[in-house]
Structures are given as structure tokens and as C-alpha cells.
PyMOL Python script that loads the backbone (N, CA, C, O; Angstrom):
from pymol import cmd

cmd.read_pdbstr("""\
ATOM      1  N   UNK A   1     -83.098  98.054 138.615  1.00  0.00           N
ATOM      2  CA  UNK A   1     -84.217  98.843 138.158  1.00  0.00           C
ATOM      3  C   UNK A   1     -84.501  98.587 136.678  1.00  0.00           C
ATOM      4  O   UNK A   1     -85.647  98.632 136.232  1.00  0.00           O
ATOM      5  N   UNK A   2     -83.453  98.323 135.944  1.00  0.00           N
ATOM      6  CA  UNK A   2     -83.639  98.076 134.511  1.00  0.00           C
ATOM      7  C   UNK A   2     -84.361  96.763 134.241  1.00  0.00           C
ATOM      8  O   UNK A   2     -84.921  96.572 133.161  1.00  0.00           O
ATOM      9  N   UNK A   3     -84.351  95.849 135.224  1.00  0.00           N
ATOM     10  CA  UNK A   3     -85.064  94.593 135.036  1.00  0.00           C
ATOM     11  C   UNK A   3     -86.584  94.789 135.126  1.00  0.00           C
ATOM     12  O   UNK A   3     -87.332  93.990 134.562  1.00  0.00           O
ATOM     13  N   UNK A   4     -87.060  95.842 135.826  1.00  0.00           N
ATOM     14  CA  UNK A   4     -88.487  96.069 136.011  1.00  0.00           C
ATOM     15  C   UNK A   4     -89.123  96.784 134.819  1.00  0.00           C
ATOM     16  O   UNK A   4     -90.341  96.724 134.649  1.00  0.00           O
ATOM     17  N   UNK A   5     -88.335  97.448 134.004  1.00  0.00           N
ATOM     18  CA  UNK A   5     -88.879  98.196 132.863  1.00  0.00           C
ATOM     19  C   UNK A   5     -89.585  97.272 131.868  1.00  0.00           C
ATOM     20  O   UNK A   5     -90.680  97.620 131.425  1.00  0.00           O
ATOM     21  N   UNK A   6     -89.034  96.131 131.494  1.00  0.00           N
ATOM     22  CA  UNK A   6     -89.765  95.248 130.568  1.00  0.00           C
ATOM     23  C   UNK A   6     -91.058  94.722 131.184  1.00  0.00           C
ATOM     24  O   UNK A   6     -92.039  94.525 130.467  1.00  0.00           O
ATOM     25  N   UNK A   7     -91.082  94.488 132.502  1.00  0.00           N
ATOM     26  CA  UNK A   7     -92.309  94.022 133.147  1.00  0.00           C
ATOM     27  C   UNK A   7     -93.375  95.102 133.141  1.00  0.00           C
ATOM     28  O   UNK A   7     -94.553  94.813 132.934  1.00  0.00           O
ATOM     29  N   UNK A   8     -92.970  96.344 133.366  1.00  0.00           N
ATOM     30  CA  UNK A   8     -93.921  97.449 133.352  1.00  0.00           C
ATOM     31  C   UNK A   8     -94.433  97.705 131.948  1.00  0.00           C
ATOM     32  O   UNK A   8     -95.584  98.104 131.770  1.00  0.00           O
ATOM     33  N   UNK A   9     -93.600  97.481 130.956  1.00  0.00           N
ATOM     34  CA  UNK A   9     -94.012  97.701 129.576  1.00  0.00           C
ATOM     35  C   UNK A   9     -95.075  96.692 129.153  1.00  0.00           C
ATOM     36  O   UNK A   9     -95.950  97.018 128.350  1.00  0.00           O
ATOM     37  N   UNK A  10     -95.011  95.482 129.679  1.00  0.00           N
ATOM     38  CA  UNK A  10     -96.012  94.479 129.334  1.00  0.00           C
ATOM     39  C   UNK A  10     -97.370  94.789 129.966  1.00  0.00           C
ATOM     40  O   UNK A  10     -98.412  94.537 129.361  1.00  0.00           O
ATOM     41  N   UNK A  11     -97.355  95.331 131.172  1.00  0.00           N
ATOM     42  CA  UNK A  11     -98.616  95.593 131.860  1.00  0.00           C
ATOM     43  C   UNK A  11     -99.151  97.002 131.608  1.00  0.00           C
ATOM     44  O   UNK A  11    -100.259  97.327 132.036  1.00  0.00           O
ATOM     45  N   UNK A  12     -98.385  97.831 130.925  1.00  0.00           N
ATOM     46  CA  UNK A  12     -98.802  99.214 130.680  1.00  0.00           C
ATOM     47  C   UNK A  12     -99.706  99.271 129.457  1.00  0.00           C
ATOM     48  O   UNK A  12     -99.325  98.802 128.385  1.00  0.00           O
ATOM     49  N   UNK A  13    -100.889  99.836 129.605  1.00  0.00           N
ATOM     50  CA  UNK A  13    -101.828  99.980 128.497  1.00  0.00           C
ATOM     51  C   UNK A  13    -101.724 101.397 127.950  1.00  0.00           C
ATOM     52  O   UNK A  13    -102.019 102.355 128.665  1.00  0.00           O
ATOM     53  N   UNK A  14    -101.313 101.548 126.703  1.00  0.00           N
ATOM     54  CA  UNK A  14    -101.116 102.875 126.117  1.00  0.00           C
ATOM     55  C   UNK A  14    -102.438 103.596 125.856  1.00  0.00           C
ATOM     56  O   UNK A  14    -102.440 104.814 125.675  1.00  0.00           O
ATOM     57  N   UNK A  15    -103.549 102.885 125.833  1.00  0.00           N
ATOM     58  CA  UNK A  15    -104.865 103.488 125.602  1.00  0.00           C
ATOM     59  C   UNK A  15    -105.531 103.963 126.890  1.00  0.00           C
ATOM     60  O   UNK A  15    -106.578 104.609 126.841  1.00  0.00           O
ATOM     61  N   UNK A  16    -104.948 103.656 128.017  1.00  0.00           N
ATOM     62  CA  UNK A  16    -105.530 104.032 129.304  1.00  0.00           C
ATOM     63  C   UNK A  16    -104.845 105.302 129.797  1.00  0.00           C
ATOM     64  O   UNK A  16    -103.619 105.379 129.872  1.00  0.00           O
ATOM     65  N   UNK A  17    -105.666 106.292 130.131  1.00  0.00           N
ATOM     66  CA  UNK A  17    -105.140 107.568 130.601  1.00  0.00           C
ATOM     67  C   UNK A  17    -105.435 107.698 132.092  1.00  0.00           C
ATOM     68  O   UNK A  17    -106.573 107.489 132.514  1.00  0.00           O
ATOM     69  N   UNK A  18    -104.447 108.033 132.880  1.00  0.00           N
ATOM     70  CA  UNK A  18    -104.621 108.242 134.311  1.00  0.00           C
ATOM     71  C   UNK A  18    -104.221 109.674 134.649  1.00  0.00           C
ATOM     72  O   UNK A  18    -103.329 110.232 134.009  1.00  0.00           O
ATOM     73  N   UNK A  19    -104.868 110.277 135.648  1.00  0.00           N
ATOM     74  CA  UNK A  19    -104.569 111.662 135.987  1.00  0.00           C
ATOM     75  C   UNK A  19    -103.205 111.845 136.636  1.00  0.00           C
ATOM     76  O   UNK A  19    -102.547 112.858 136.401  1.00  0.00           O
ATOM     77  N   UNK A  20    -102.776 110.907 137.432  1.00  0.00           N
ATOM     78  CA  UNK A  20    -101.458 111.001 138.048  1.00  0.00           C
ATOM     79  C   UNK A  20    -101.391 112.062 139.129  1.00  0.00           C
ATOM     80  O   UNK A  20    -102.412 112.517 139.644  1.00  0.00           O
ATOM     81  N   UNK A  21    -100.187 112.441 139.457  1.00  0.00           N
ATOM     82  CA  UNK A  21     -99.931 113.400 140.528  1.00  0.00           C
ATOM     83  C   UNK A  21    -100.423 114.792 140.141  1.00  0.00           C
ATOM     84  O   UNK A  21    -100.974 115.510 140.975  1.00  0.00           O
ATOM     85  N   UNK A  22    -100.229 115.169 138.894  1.00  0.00           N
ATOM     86  CA  UNK A  22    -100.662 116.493 138.449  1.00  0.00           C
ATOM     87  C   UNK A  22    -102.181 116.641 138.566  1.00  0.00           C
ATOM     88  O   UNK A  22    -102.674 117.685 138.991  1.00  0.00           O
ATOM     89  N   UNK A  23    -102.910 115.611 138.194  1.00  0.00           N
ATOM     90  CA  UNK A  23    -104.366 115.645 138.337  1.00  0.00           C
ATOM     91  C   UNK A  23    -104.790 115.778 139.782  1.00  0.00           C
ATOM     92  O   UNK A  23    -105.716 116.527 140.094  1.00  0.00           O
ATOM     93  N   UNK A  24    -104.121 115.058 140.666  1.00  0.00           N
ATOM     94  CA  UNK A  24    -104.435 115.162 142.091  1.00  0.00           C
ATOM     95  C   UNK A  24    -104.159 116.561 142.614  1.00  0.00           C
ATOM     96  O   UNK A  24    -104.954 117.106 143.380  1.00  0.00           O
ATOM     97  N   UNK A  25    -103.030 117.152 142.205  1.00  0.00           N
ATOM     98  CA  UNK A  25    -102.687 118.496 142.675  1.00  0.00           C
ATOM     99  C   UNK A  25    -103.696 119.538 142.182  1.00  0.00           C
ATOM    100  O   UNK A  25    -104.069 120.440 142.932  1.00  0.00           O
ATOM    101  N   UNK A  26    -104.132 119.420 140.946  1.00  0.00           N
ATOM    102  CA  UNK A  26    -105.140 120.345 140.415  1.00  0.00           C
ATOM    103  C   UNK A  26    -106.450 120.186 141.180  1.00  0.00           C
ATOM    104  O   UNK A  26    -107.071 121.178 141.563  1.00  0.00           O
ATOM    105  N   UNK A  27    -106.869 118.943 141.403  1.00  0.00           N
ATOM    106  CA  UNK A  27    -108.105 118.694 142.143  1.00  0.00           C
ATOM    107  C   UNK A  27    -108.002 119.212 143.574  1.00  0.00           C
ATOM    108  O   UNK A  27    -108.961 119.793 144.084  1.00  0.00           O
ATOM    109  N   UNK A  28    -106.873 119.017 144.226  1.00  0.00           N
ATOM    110  CA  UNK A  28    -106.676 119.505 145.588  1.00  0.00           C
ATOM    111  C   UNK A  28    -106.698 121.029 145.625  1.00  0.00           C
ATOM    112  O   UNK A  28    -107.259 121.616 146.550  1.00  0.00           O
ATOM    113  N   UNK A  29    -106.090 121.677 144.624  1.00  0.00           N
ATOM    114  CA  UNK A  29    -106.106 123.141 144.570  1.00  0.00           C
ATOM    115  C   UNK A  29    -107.528 123.662 144.384  1.00  0.00           C
ATOM    116  O   UNK A  29    -107.904 124.660 144.998  1.00  0.00           O
ATOM    117  N   UNK A  30    -108.317 123.002 143.548  1.00  0.00           N
ATOM    118  CA  UNK A  30    -109.719 123.404 143.373  1.00  0.00           C
ATOM    119  C   UNK A  30    -110.508 123.211 144.666  1.00  0.00           C
ATOM    120  O   UNK A  30    -111.335 124.052 145.018  1.00  0.00           O
ATOM    121  N   UNK A  31    -110.262 122.123 145.367  1.00  0.00           N
ATOM    122  CA  UNK A  31    -110.974 121.875 146.624  1.00  0.00           C
ATOM    123  C   UNK A  31    -110.621 122.927 147.669  1.00  0.00           C
ATOM    124  O   UNK A  31    -111.497 123.400 148.393  1.00  0.00           O
ATOM    125  N   UNK A  32    -109.353 123.294 147.752  1.00  0.00           N
ATOM    126  CA  UNK A  32    -108.935 124.333 148.708  1.00  0.00           C
ATOM    127  C   UNK A  32    -109.552 125.677 148.320  1.00  0.00           C
ATOM    128  O   UNK A  32    -109.971 126.432 149.197  1.00  0.00           O
ATOM    129  N   UNK A  33    -109.616 125.987 147.031  1.00  0.00           N
ATOM    130  CA  UNK A  33    -110.228 127.234 146.574  1.00  0.00           C
ATOM    131  C   UNK A  33    -111.707 127.304 146.917  1.00  0.00           C
ATOM    132  O   UNK A  33    -112.192 128.347 147.356  1.00  0.00           O
ATOM    133  N   UNK A  34    -112.431 126.205 146.722  1.00  0.00           N
ATOM    134  CA  UNK A  34    -113.858 126.175 147.066  1.00  0.00           C
ATOM    135  C   UNK A  34    -114.043 126.325 148.570  1.00  0.00           C
ATOM    136  O   UNK A  34    -114.951 127.025 149.017  1.00  0.00           O
ATOM    137  N   UNK A  35    -113.200 125.682 149.341  1.00  0.00           N
ATOM    138  CA  UNK A  35    -113.286 125.798 150.798  1.00  0.00           C
ATOM    139  C   UNK A  35    -113.069 127.249 151.238  1.00  0.00           C
ATOM    140  O   UNK A  35    -113.782 127.748 152.109  1.00  0.00           O
ATOM    141  N   UNK A  36    -112.085 127.923 150.637  1.00  0.00           N
ATOM    142  CA  UNK A  36    -111.818 129.321 150.996  1.00  0.00           C
ATOM    143  C   UNK A  36    -112.983 130.222 150.588  1.00  0.00           C
ATOM    144  O   UNK A  36    -113.336 131.143 151.325  1.00  0.00           O
ATOM    145  N   UNK A  37    -113.582 129.967 149.422  1.00  0.00           N
ATOM    146  CA  UNK A  37    -114.737 130.756 149.003  1.00  0.00           C
ATOM    147  C   UNK A  37    -115.928 130.562 149.939  1.00  0.00           C
ATOM    148  O   UNK A  37    -116.622 131.525 150.263  1.00  0.00           O
ATOM    149  N   UNK A  38    -116.168 129.338 150.372  1.00  0.00           N
ATOM    150  CA  UNK A  38    -117.276 129.077 151.303  1.00  0.00           C
ATOM    151  C   UNK A  38    -117.032 129.756 152.642  1.00  0.00           C
ATOM    152  O   UNK A  38    -117.958 130.301 153.242  1.00  0.00           O
ATOM    153  N   UNK A  39    -115.804 129.724 153.108  1.00  0.00           N
ATOM    154  CA  UNK A  39    -115.470 130.381 154.365  1.00  0.00           C
ATOM    155  C   UNK A  39    -115.684 131.884 154.252  1.00  0.00           C
ATOM    156  O   UNK A  39    -116.221 132.503 155.170  1.00  0.00           O
ATOM    157  N   UNK A  40    -115.274 132.473 153.145  1.00  0.00           N
ATOM    158  CA  UNK A  40    -115.458 133.899 152.919  1.00  0.00           C
ATOM    159  C   UNK A  40    -116.946 134.251 152.815  1.00  0.00           C
ATOM    160  O   UNK A  40    -117.385 135.268 153.352  1.00  0.00           O
ATOM    161  N   UNK A  41    -117.720 133.404 152.120  1.00  0.00           N
ATOM    162  CA  UNK A  41    -119.149 133.654 151.986  1.00  0.00           C
ATOM    163  C   UNK A  41    -119.837 133.622 153.343  1.00  0.00           C
ATOM    164  O   UNK A  41    -120.683 134.470 153.626  1.00  0.00           O
ATOM    165  N   UNK A  42    -119.489 132.662 154.179  1.00  0.00           N
ATOM    166  CA  UNK A  42    -120.090 132.587 155.506  1.00  0.00           C
ATOM    167  C   UNK A  42    -119.751 133.822 156.339  1.00  0.00           C
ATOM    168  O   UNK A  42    -120.598 134.315 157.084  1.00  0.00           O
ATOM    169  N   UNK A  43    -118.542 134.316 156.221  1.00  0.00           N
ATOM    170  CA  UNK A  43    -118.146 135.516 156.957  1.00  0.00           C
ATOM    171  C   UNK A  43    -118.932 136.734 156.459  1.00  0.00           C
ATOM    172  O   UNK A  43    -119.378 137.553 157.263  1.00  0.00           O
ATOM    173  N   UNK A  44    -119.101 136.853 155.154  1.00  0.00           N
ATOM    174  CA  UNK A  44    -119.839 137.991 154.614  1.00  0.00           C
ATOM    175  C   UNK A  44    -121.335 137.897 154.922  1.00  0.00           C
ATOM    176  O   UNK A  44    -121.978 138.911 155.195  1.00  0.00           O
ATOM    177  N   UNK A  45    -121.884 136.691 154.879  1.00  0.00           N
ATOM    178  CA  UNK A  45    -123.308 136.530 155.189  1.00  0.00           C
ATOM    179  C   UNK A  45    -123.575 136.811 156.664  1.00  0.00           C
ATOM    180  O   UNK A  45    -124.680 137.225 157.017  1.00  0.00           O
ATOM    181  N   UNK A  46    -122.605 136.600 157.515  1.00  0.00           N
ATOM    182  CA  UNK A  46    -122.767 136.920 158.936  1.00  0.00           C
ATOM    183  C   UNK A  46    -122.852 138.416 159.185  1.00  0.00           C
ATOM    184  O   UNK A  46    -123.417 138.845 160.191  1.00  0.00           O
ATOM    185  N   UNK A  47    -122.300 139.209 158.284  1.00  0.00           N
ATOM    186  CA  UNK A  47    -122.326 140.663 158.432  1.00  0.00           C
ATOM    187  C   UNK A  47    -123.588 141.305 157.869  1.00  0.00           C
ATOM    188  O   UNK A  47    -123.818 142.493 158.092  1.00  0.00           O
ATOM    189  N   UNK A  48    -124.408 140.554 157.148  1.00  0.00           N
ATOM    190  CA  UNK A  48    -125.597 141.107 156.506  1.00  0.00           C
ATOM    191  C   UNK A  48    -126.692 141.295 157.542  1.00  0.00           C
ATOM    192  O   UNK A  48    -126.954 140.413 158.360  1.00  0.00           O
ATOM    193  N   UNK A  49    -127.333 142.471 157.493  1.00  0.00           N
ATOM    194  CA  UNK A  49    -128.455 142.763 158.371  1.00  0.00           C
ATOM    195  C   UNK A  49    -129.735 142.459 157.600  1.00  0.00           C
ATOM    196  O   UNK A  49    -130.017 143.103 156.590  1.00  0.00           O
ATOM    197  N   UNK A  50    -130.507 141.487 158.066  1.00  0.00           N
ATOM    198  CA  UNK A  50    -131.682 141.051 157.328  1.00  0.00           C
ATOM    199  C   UNK A  50    -132.956 141.789 157.723  1.00  0.00           C
ATOM    200  O   UNK A  50    -134.023 141.445 157.216  1.00  0.00           O
ATOM    201  N   UNK A  51    -132.898 142.784 158.601  1.00  0.00           N
ATOM    202  CA  UNK A  51    -134.105 143.520 158.954  1.00  0.00           C
ATOM    203  C   UNK A  51    -134.473 144.441 157.804  1.00  0.00           C
ATOM    204  O   UNK A  51    -133.630 145.163 157.272  1.00  0.00           O
ATOM    205  N   UNK A  52    -135.744 144.403 157.429  1.00  0.00           N
ATOM    206  CA  UNK A  52    -136.199 145.205 156.301  1.00  0.00           C
ATOM    207  C   UNK A  52    -136.547 146.605 156.768  1.00  0.00           C
ATOM    208  O   UNK A  52    -137.086 146.788 157.859  1.00  0.00           O
ATOM    209  N   UNK A  53    -136.241 147.582 155.950  1.00  0.00           N
ATOM    210  CA  UNK A  53    -136.653 148.948 156.215  1.00  0.00           C
ATOM    211  C   UNK A  53    -138.136 149.063 155.890  1.00  0.00           C
ATOM    212  O   UNK A  53    -138.598 148.481 154.908  1.00  0.00           O
ATOM    213  N   UNK A  54    -138.881 149.798 156.690  1.00  0.00           N
ATOM    214  CA  UNK A  54    -140.312 149.922 156.404  1.00  0.00           C
ATOM    215  C   UNK A  54    -140.548 150.692 155.112  1.00  0.00           C
ATOM    216  O   UNK A  54    -139.784 151.588 154.753  1.00  0.00           O
ATOM    217  N   UNK A  55    -141.613 150.327 154.430  1.00  0.00           N
ATOM    218  CA  UNK A  55    -141.999 151.006 153.202  1.00  0.00           C
ATOM    219  C   UNK A  55    -142.497 152.411 153.553  1.00  0.00           C
ATOM    220  O   UNK A  55    -143.428 152.523 154.351  1.00  0.00           O
ATOM    221  N   UNK A  56    -141.928 153.485 153.002  1.00  0.00           N
ATOM    222  CA  UNK A  56    -142.353 154.843 153.364  1.00  0.00           C
ATOM    223  C   UNK A  56    -143.828 155.098 153.078  1.00  0.00           C
ATOM    224  O   UNK A  56    -144.475 155.814 153.842  1.00  0.00           O
ATOM    225  N   UNK A  57    -144.375 154.541 152.012  1.00  0.00           N
ATOM    226  CA  UNK A  57    -145.788 154.740 151.701  1.00  0.00           C
ATOM    227  C   UNK A  57    -146.662 154.063 152.752  1.00  0.00           C
ATOM    228  O   UNK A  57    -147.692 154.614 153.141  1.00  0.00           O
ATOM    229  N   UNK A  58    -146.277 152.902 153.207  1.00  0.00           N
ATOM    230  CA  UNK A  58    -147.056 152.193 154.219  1.00  0.00           C
ATOM    231  C   UNK A  58    -146.981 152.908 155.563  1.00  0.00           C
ATOM    232  O   UNK A  58    -147.961 152.918 156.308  1.00  0.00           O
ATOM    233  N   UNK A  59    -145.839 153.505 155.887  1.00  0.00           N
ATOM    234  CA  UNK A  59    -145.690 154.229 157.152  1.00  0.00           C
ATOM    235  C   UNK A  59    -146.571 155.469 157.144  1.00  0.00           C
ATOM    236  O   UNK A  59    -147.219 155.770 158.147  1.00  0.00           O
ATOM    237  N   UNK A  60    -146.606 156.199 156.020  1.00  0.00           N
ATOM    238  CA  UNK A  60    -147.451 157.394 155.919  1.00  0.00           C
ATOM    239  C   UNK A  60    -148.918 157.030 156.022  1.00  0.00           C
ATOM    240  O   UNK A  60    -149.684 157.739 156.676  1.00  0.00           O
ATOM    241  N   UNK A  61    -149.332 155.927 155.382  1.00  0.00           N
ATOM    242  CA  UNK A  61    -150.729 155.499 155.449  1.00  0.00           C
ATOM    243  C   UNK A  61    -151.086 155.076 156.865  1.00  0.00           C
ATOM    244  O   UNK A  61    -152.198 155.336 157.323  1.00  0.00           O
ATOM    245  N   UNK A  62    -150.165 154.431 157.562  1.00  0.00           N
ATOM    246  CA  UNK A  62    -150.413 153.993 158.935  1.00  0.00           C
ATOM    247  C   UNK A  62    -150.550 155.200 159.866  1.00  0.00           C
ATOM    248  O   UNK A  62    -151.409 155.211 160.747  1.00  0.00           O
ATOM    249  N   UNK A  63    -149.704 156.215 159.669  1.00  0.00           N
ATOM    250  CA  UNK A  63    -149.794 157.425 160.501  1.00  0.00           C
ATOM    251  C   UNK A  63    -151.097 158.153 160.259  1.00  0.00           C
ATOM    252  O   UNK A  63    -151.716 158.633 161.209  1.00  0.00           O
ATOM    253  N   UNK A  64    -151.532 158.248 159.010  1.00  0.00           N
ATOM    254  CA  UNK A  64    -152.781 158.949 158.721  1.00  0.00           C
ATOM    255  C   UNK A  64    -153.967 158.159 159.263  1.00  0.00           C
ATOM    256  O   UNK A  64    -154.948 158.760 159.701  1.00  0.00           O
ATOM    257  N   UNK A  65    -153.904 156.822 159.244  1.00  0.00           N
ATOM    258  CA  UNK A  65    -154.987 156.007 159.798  1.00  0.00           C
ATOM    259  C   UNK A  65    -155.078 156.203 161.309  1.00  0.00           C
ATOM    260  O   UNK A  65    -156.181 156.268 161.853  1.00  0.00           O
ATOM    261  N   UNK A  66    -153.938 156.297 161.998  1.00  0.00           N
ATOM    262  CA  UNK A  66    -153.955 156.539 163.440  1.00  0.00           C
ATOM    263  C   UNK A  66    -154.467 157.936 163.748  1.00  0.00           C
ATOM    264  O   UNK A  66    -155.181 158.136 164.731  1.00  0.00           O
ATOM    265  N   UNK A  67    -154.111 158.895 162.920  1.00  0.00           N
ATOM    266  CA  UNK A  67    -154.569 160.265 163.144  1.00  0.00           C
ATOM    267  C   UNK A  67    -156.075 160.359 162.957  1.00  0.00           C
ATOM    268  O   UNK A  67    -156.746 161.046 163.727  1.00  0.00           O
ATOM    269  N   UNK A  68    -156.617 159.689 161.956  1.00  0.00           N
ATOM    270  CA  UNK A  68    -158.060 159.700 161.726  1.00  0.00           C
ATOM    271  C   UNK A  68    -158.796 158.987 162.853  1.00  0.00           C
ATOM    272  O   UNK A  68    -159.848 159.458 163.285  1.00  0.00           O
ATOM    273  N   UNK A  69    -158.284 157.886 163.331  1.00  0.00           N
ATOM    274  CA  UNK A  69    -158.940 157.132 164.403  1.00  0.00           C
ATOM    275  C   UNK A  69    -158.931 157.936 165.696  1.00  0.00           C
ATOM    276  O   UNK A  69    -159.898 157.881 166.455  1.00  0.00           O
ATOM    277  N   UNK A  70    -157.886 158.664 165.957  1.00  0.00           N
ATOM    278  CA  UNK A  70    -157.801 159.460 167.179  1.00  0.00           C
ATOM    279  C   UNK A  70    -158.666 160.693 167.124  1.00  0.00           C
ATOM    280  O   UNK A  70    -159.094 161.171 168.175  1.00  0.00           O
ATOM    281  N   UNK A  71    -158.948 161.237 165.952  1.00  0.00           N
ATOM    282  CA  UNK A  71    -159.738 162.466 165.850  1.00  0.00           C
ATOM    283  C   UNK A  71    -161.220 162.198 165.713  1.00  0.00           C
ATOM    284  O   UNK A  71    -161.999 163.150 165.737  1.00  0.00           O
ATOM    285  N   UNK A  72    -161.659 160.946 165.569  1.00  0.00           N
ATOM    286  CA  UNK A  72    -163.074 160.651 165.374  1.00  0.00           C
ATOM    287  C   UNK A  72    -163.871 160.863 166.649  1.00  0.00           C
ATOM    288  O   UNK A  72    -164.892 161.550 166.624  1.00  0.00           O
ATOM    289  N   UNK A  73    -163.437 160.297 167.747  1.00  0.00           N
ATOM    290  CA  UNK A  73    -164.179 160.481 168.995  1.00  0.00           C
ATOM    291  C   UNK A  73    -163.211 160.404 170.161  1.00  0.00           C
ATOM    292  O   UNK A  73    -162.320 159.555 170.183  1.00  0.00           O
ATOM    293  N   UNK A  74    -163.385 161.287 171.123  1.00  0.00           N
ATOM    294  CA  UNK A  74    -162.464 161.268 172.260  1.00  0.00           C
ATOM    295  C   UNK A  74    -162.659 160.064 173.164  1.00  0.00           C
ATOM    296  O   UNK A  74    -161.751 159.725 173.923  1.00  0.00           O
ATOM    297  N   UNK A  75    -163.824 159.397 173.111  1.00  0.00           N
ATOM    298  CA  UNK A  75    -164.074 158.259 173.992  1.00  0.00           C
ATOM    299  C   UNK A  75    -163.701 156.934 173.337  1.00  0.00           C
ATOM    300  O   UNK A  75    -164.024 155.872 173.870  1.00  0.00           O
ATOM    301  N   UNK A  76    -163.036 156.978 172.205  1.00  0.00           N
ATOM    302  CA  UNK A  76    -162.645 155.757 171.531  1.00  0.00           C
ATOM    303  C   UNK A  76    -161.592 155.033 172.364  1.00  0.00           C
ATOM    304  O   UNK A  76    -160.707 155.651 172.955  1.00  0.00           O
ATOM    305  N   UNK A  77    -161.711 153.720 172.394  1.00  0.00           N
ATOM    306  CA  UNK A  77    -160.757 152.933 173.175  1.00  0.00           C
ATOM    307  C   UNK A  77    -159.561 152.599 172.311  1.00  0.00           C
ATOM    308  O   UNK A  77    -159.711 152.381 171.109  1.00  0.00           O
ATOM    309  N   UNK A  78    -158.385 152.554 172.892  1.00  0.00           N
ATOM    310  CA  UNK A  78    -157.205 152.179 172.106  1.00  0.00           C
ATOM    311  C   UNK A  78    -157.269 150.709 171.713  1.00  0.00           C
ATOM    312  O   UNK A  78    -158.004 149.932 172.323  1.00  0.00           O
ATOM    313  N   UNK A  79    -156.517 150.333 170.717  1.00  0.00           N
ATOM    314  CA  UNK A  79    -156.496 148.942 170.262  1.00  0.00           C
ATOM    315  C   UNK A  79    -156.055 148.018 171.382  1.00  0.00           C
ATOM    316  O   UNK A  79    -155.081 148.289 172.085  1.00  0.00           O
ATOM    317  N   UNK A  80    -156.779 146.934 171.537  1.00  0.00           N
ATOM    318  CA  UNK A  80    -156.398 145.930 172.512  1.00  0.00           C
ATOM    319  C   UNK A  80    -156.792 146.317 173.932  1.00  0.00           C
ATOM    320  O   UNK A  80    -156.610 145.521 174.853  1.00  0.00           O
ATOM    321  N   UNK A  81    -157.308 147.474 174.124  1.00  0.00           N
ATOM    322  CA  UNK A  81    -157.693 147.915 175.465  1.00  0.00           C
ATOM    323  C   UNK A  81    -159.109 147.500 175.795  1.00  0.00           C
ATOM    324  O   UNK A  81    -159.848 147.027 174.932  1.00  0.00           O
ATOM    325  N   UNK A  82    -159.471 147.675 177.013  1.00  0.00           N
ATOM    326  CA  UNK A  82    -160.842 147.357 177.419  1.00  0.00           C
ATOM    327  C   UNK A  82    -161.502 148.623 177.951  1.00  0.00           C
ATOM    328  O   UNK A  82    -160.852 149.507 178.510  1.00  0.00           O
ATOM    329  N   UNK A  83    -162.807 148.678 177.759  1.00  0.00           N
ATOM    330  CA  UNK A  83    -163.550 149.838 178.234  1.00  0.00           C
ATOM    331  C   UNK A  83    -163.809 149.684 179.726  1.00  0.00           C
ATOM    332  O   UNK A  83    -163.993 148.578 180.235  1.00  0.00           O
ATOM    333  N   UNK A  84    -163.817 150.835 180.420  1.00  0.00           N
ATOM    334  CA  UNK A  84    -164.222 150.770 181.820  1.00  0.00           C
ATOM    335  C   UNK A  84    -163.270 151.306 182.741  1.00  0.00           C
ATOM    336  O   UNK A  84    -163.509 151.302 183.948  1.00  0.00           O
TER     337      UNK A  84
END
""", "prot")
cmd.dss("prot")
cmd.show_as("cartoon", "prot")
cmd.util.cbc("prot")
cmd.orient("prot")
């Protein structure tokens, strides 16, 4: 083994920096952390209910519009209906 040290010293560049095993382990830990966060986000987004609650002001206006339309004339036809 001592015979290989002088050969490695000749080919080793002191100005070149490599990440090595520690760099790989840090990168792998970050990748696993991102994967776990994405998995958690997908689980939480699956629990979200995307149906919107109706606007209370719009519901009141819609009810008053239906009440006015129904009280105008008894022979009025309902929406989408046909006379006869």
C-alpha cells in the first residue's frame, strides 16, 4: 500500500475540490427530505375540499329575485318550462 502513495501524490491536484462521500450523503439526505415533503403535501392536498361556499349576499339576492318573480303573476311559467 505504501508503494501507491507516491503515485497518488503525483496525480492528486491540490487545487481541485471534490465533494466525496460526505457530499453524497448530504445530497441524498436532502433528496429524501424533499421526497418526504412531497409525499406529505400530496396527502394533505387530498384532504382539501375544493367546493366553494356560496356567497351569503348572492344567496339572499337570488332568494329575493325568486320571490319577486313568483309574486308577479300566478300564470308565470317556471324557468325552462313550456306553456300549455
